[in-house]
N, C-alpha and C positions, 0 to 999 in steps of 0.2 A: 716292571719292578726288577731291580737288580737282585740277583740271587743272594748277594751278600747280606741283604737286609731281611731275608727270610727268617721266620721263627726257627730257632735251632733244632727243636724237636721235629718240626715239619721237614726241615732239610735233611736231618739224620734219617728219618723214616723213609723218605723218598730215595735217598742214596743207598740205603740197605736193600730196598726192593730192586733198585736198578742193578745192584751187584748180583742179587739173586737171579735176575733174568740173564745177566751176562754169563753166569755159571751154568745155566740150564735153559737154553733158548727154545728147545722143543721137548716139553715134558711128555713122557710116554703115556699111553692109555692107562696103565696101572697107576701112575703118579696122579693123574687127573681124577681117576676114580677115588683114590685115597683122599684127595682134598675135598671132593664133593661129599664123601661119606663122613668126613670129619665135620663138615658144615651141617649136615643133617643131625649128627650127634649133638652138636652145640645146641640146636633147637629143641631136640627131644629131651635132653638131659637137664635143660635149664628153663623149661616152659613156664613153670610156676614163678620163678624169679623175674622172667621177662614180662609176664602179664602183670605182675605187681608193679614193676617199674613203669609200665605203660599207664596203668591206672593212676599212679602218683603224678605222672606228667600231665594227664588230662584233667586232674582234679577228681575225676571218677571215670572209669571205663570198665565195662563188664569183662570179666576174665574169659567168658565164653566167646565174646566177640573177638577179643584179642587172640584167643587161641585159634579161631577160624581164620580171621583176616590176616594175621601176622605169621603164625606158626604153621598151620596146616597148608595155607596157600604156598608158602615158601618151600615146605617139604615136598609138596607136589611137584614143584619146579625141579627140585633136586632129583626126585625119583624119575621124572621124565628124561632129564639129561643123562642119568646113569643108564637108563634103558636104551638110549639112542646114540650115545657118544661114540661107540665103536664105528657106527655107520657114518656119522658126521665127519669123523677124522679121515675117512678113506679118500684117496685121490680119485678124481673124476676124469674119465677119459673124454677127450675132445677129438673132433674130426679134423685131421690135417688137410690142408689145401691139396687139390688133386695132384699138382706137380710135385709137392712134397711127399704125398702118399706114394707116388711112383718110385721115389727114392728110398722108401722104407722108413720114413721119419714117423715119430710118434709124438703126440701132443696130449697134455693133461693139465689139470689144475689141482692144487692142494692147498688146504687151509693151514696157515702158520700163525703162531701167536704174534700179536702186535708188540707186546712188551709189558709196560707198567700202565695200568688203567686207573684213572681217578674217578671216584664215585662221590658225588655231592648229593646227599639224600635229604628229603623234607621231613616235616614234623607230623604230617597227618597219618602216615603209616611208617613209623620210624624204623621198625625192624624189617618188614617186607620190602620196602623201597630202598633199603640199603643192601639187603642180602639177595633179593631176587635178581637184580643186575649182577651181583657177585657170582651167582650160579652160572650165568652165561660167560662171565669173564674167566672163571676158573675152568669151565668146560673147554674154552678156546685155548687154554694153556698159559694164560697171563698171570701176572702179579697184580695186586690191587691195593690202593690206598683210599680209605673211606673217610669222608668228612661228614658226620651226621649233624643234624640240626641242633643249634644251640637252644631252641625252644622246647626241647624234650631232654633236659639234662640227665635225668635218672636213667632213661633208656640208653642215651648216648654213652654215659659212663659205664653202664653194664656191658654194652656191646663192645666197648674198647677192652674191658677186662676179659670177656669171653673169647674174643678174637685172639688176644695175646696168649690165652690158655690153650686154644685148639690149633693155632697156626704158628709157624715160625715167622719171625719178623722179616724174613726174606720172601715170604709167600703173601701174607695179607697183614695190613696194619690199619689202625684207626687213630685219627688225630681229632681231639675235641677242642673246641674254642668258640669264641664269639665271631661276629661278622668280619672283624679285621683278619682273623686267621683264614676264613673262607676266601677273602679277597686275595690273600697270598697263595692259598692253595691252588686257585685256578690259573696262576701265573707259571706254575711248574711245567717243565717240558714233557708232559705225559705223552704216551703213544696213542692214547685215546682218553676222552673225558666224557662222562655222562652226568648230566644235571637234571634233577627233577624238581620243578618249582614253577615260579611265575615268569611271565614274559619280560618284565622290566629287568629283573636280575639277569635273565638269559642274555639280554643285549650286552650287558657289561662282561659276562663270561665269554661271549663270542669275541668281543674286542680284546680281552686278555689272552684268550687262546690263539688269536690270530698272530700274535707276536712270534710264537713258536710253531705256527701252522699245525696246531693240534686238532685232529679230527674230533667232531663232537656228535654226541647223541643228546638231544634236548627233549624232555618230556614236560610240556608246558600247560596242558589243560586248556582253559578258555571257557567259552560259553557254549556248552553242548545243548542243542535244541531237541525238543520233543514235538513231533508232528502227530496230532490226534486226528485220524481220518474219520469221515462219516461212517465208515464201516467198523470202527473200533467198538469193542465192548467196554463201556465206560467203567463198570465196576472193576473189571480186571485191570484196566489201565490205571485206575486210581490206586489200587492195591500196590501195583509195582512202582508207581511214582512215589507213593508214601514210603515204601521201602527204600527207594533211592535217595530220599531226603532224610530218612531216619537213620540208616546205617552209617555209623561213625558221625552222626549228626550232620550228614550231608557234606562232610569235610573230605571229599573225594574228587580227584580231578575229572573223573568220568561220571560224576553225579549229574542228573538232569538239572540244567540251569534255567532254561525258560521253555514254556510250553505254548504251542499254538493250537487253537481249537475254534470251531465256528461259534459265533456269538449265541446262536439259539441252543447250543448244547452246554453252554458254560454253567448254568445253575445246576443242571443235572450232574455234571462232573464234580462241581464243588460239593454237592451233597454226598456223592460217592467217596470223595476224598475225605470229607469230615468223618464218615463212617469208618474208613480205613485207619485214620489216625486214632479214632476212639478205640478201635479194636487193639491197637498197639498199646494204648494207655489203659487197657481194661483193668489192670492191677495197679492201683495207685502206688507210687514209689517203686516202680519196677526196677529191679537190679540189673536189667539188661539194656538200659539206656546208656547213652554217651553224652558227655557235656561238650560244649564248645571249648576249645583249647585254653583260652585265657580272656581276660577282661578286654584287652585291646581288640580282639576279634569280635567279641560280643558287642562292643561299642561300634565297630565298623558295620556290622550287620544292622544294628539299630539305626545307624545313620543312613543306610540305604533305604530303609523303610520310611524314616522321617522325611527324607528328601523327596521320595516318591509321593507320599501323602500331601506334602506341602505344595506339590505341583499338580494336584488333582487326581492322582491315582486312587483307586479303591483298594483298601487293605482289609483283609479278613484273617483271623487267627483260629487255628484248630488246636485242640489239646490244652494243656495247662502248664504254665511256667512256675507253678507253686509246688514245692516238694523237692526233696533232695535229688531225685533222679527223674523228675517228670520231663515230658517232651512236649514242645510246642512248635508247630509249623506255621510260619507266617506266609501269607499269599499276597502278592502285589499284582493288581490287575490293570492292564492298559496304562502303564506308566508312560509319560511323554518321552520321546526319543532322546531328549537332552538330559534325562536323569541318569545318575551314576549307575543305577541298577541295570540300565540298558547297555552299558559299556563295560562295567567291571565284572570280573568273575565273582559269583556269589560265594561259593565255598562254605555253605552252612545251611541250617534248616530254614531256608527261605526260598520261595519259588515265584518266579515272574511268569504271569500268564498274559498272552497277547491274543485278543479275539480276532484271529485271522483264520478263516476256514477254507479259502480257495487254495488248492495245491500250488498253482503257479505263483501266487502271492507268498505262500509259505516258503517256497524255494528261493524266491527273490530276497526274502528277509534273511534266510540263512546265508546266501551269497554275499549280502551286504556286510555281514559280520566276519568275513574271512573264513578260513577252513577250520572247523571245529575238530576237537579230538574224537568225538563220536556224534553221530546223528541217530536218534531213536525214533522209530516209526511204530505207531499202534494202529492196526487195522488188518483187513484181510484182502485188500485189493492188490494183486500181484503187479498190475500195470502201474499203480502208484509207486510201489516199492522199486520197480525197475526205473521209473522216471527219476526218483530220488537218487538212485545209484548213478545214473548217467548224467544228471544235471547238477550235481554237487560234488564237492571234494571234502573228505574227512578221513581221519585216521581209521575209523571203524564205522560200520553201519549195522544197526541192530533192529530186529523186528520183534515186537511184542514182548520185550523184556528190557531190563536195565542192569548194567554193571557186570553181569555174569559172563560177558565175553572175556573179561580179564581172567576168569577161572580156567580158561581153556589154554593149556600149556603149548598146544600146537598152533595157536594163533599168534601172530606178531602183535606186539603192543607198542604203539607210538602214534605221533601226530604227523601233521603235514602243514607247511607254512607257519602261520602264527601259533599253531598248537604244537609245533615241535618238528624235529627232524630225526631220522633214524628209528630203528625198531629193535626190540629185544624180546626175549622169551623163546624157548625152543630152538629150532634150527635157525630161525631168524636172528636170535641173540648170539648163537655160536658164530654165525657169519658176520654179524655186526662187529664183533671184537676179534675177528680173524683178518689176516691179510691173505687174500686169495691170490696165490702165486701162479703165474703161467710157467709151464715147464715144457721145453722142447728138446727132443732127443733126435739127433741126426741119424739118417738111415745109412744103408750100405752103399748108396750111390751118391757121389759128389756132384751136385747139380750146379755148383757155383760157376763151373766152366760154361754152362749154357747161357749165362747172362753176363759174361765177362767180354769186354771188347777184344778184338774187333767183332761187331755184330754182323751175323751172317743171315742169309735168306731163311735158314732153318729157325733162327731165333725169332725173326719177324713172324713166321708161321706159328710158332709156339705162342708168341705174345697174343696173336689174334685168337687162337684156340682158348687160351686161358680166360679171355673176356666172356666167353660163351658158356663156361662151365658153371 
């Protein structure tokens, strides 16, 4: 797209950020700390308003969940960056080649800001998935332009208002708009672009970014499997799976998507899962539930169930869909391979179960689906866990839990292959949005004469020696 056709506000915001980077290409530690501190203040001082906006966007969402998942999790990332930023910014000594070492040469690397980074954030965690990448972007010394989701208008509008209040327009800016604006956004010549969302849109973003050779970080989700081993404690497994499909109504890119278990353990597991859901729904009309984001997604989920049932899959439901904030978990068992639920990311309170109990068959099933964002294993067999690690590829591998790997700020977050590319959070995020620059400092001895024609017998001896070092 020709830049002349860009939305004027979008073009102006990007131009202002670009000028800000030109005026300050390497922000000091003090400046970066100040920006991160202001980001934390934005969250702390406006938590109530942010949680209210999130609830409005979802139709209903517990303030406690929003506080934990959006505010606390992001503040943790800020705190971790503030604690470690001084060390991340330090130059790293490298070992010079032997011949260069003889001359007194020194080699090192240092992280430099890339420039202006674009952040395209999704609707499922509108604040955290806009601001958690921003932590890494600011820590690395960059400027940022954020395009939040049009499906959460209240949160997006408030985020734009607060960013403008806490940051200069040369530091961070937010642009709000529908899909047409997002399409223009990804054509800008960013120095890096991070997108969190679905695979289909990611393909269009890659094509748009390729025009300007913009490096990308893509966080795409996909179908994250659960392996339930013969050694698994089914009650504990069910409790964690119920949490994974209950938290944010399963609208999480790292939520369990499908589960594999031996056929002879299925009924026992279903009973345990029924009890786990009942425990969550113990208080009717619980104010701690979350609803599916909108009618379109509710209809999509219902369509997955209907399609599976029509083709012979067994469907069971736990919980109650009656009541203002009630929770229901639908289970689809052994859907045929050609059903949509076997190929589409679920992203909601719906779980696909496949009665596959043999580990080799489970691993083959995972590999057929491409590289998932995360693989969950429940069991106590270390040999099985080692086999999963060595014979599959995923963004993360988790044993006997779900989702909480994201709460660890020192672990990278990201996918591989169809589940994404690139990583952020902690040191990995700092490196992702930095340009690691090679620095060479010549020594006291000029060695260029050693390798300048005419070539002498001494040169030939030196050439042979260097091959053996």
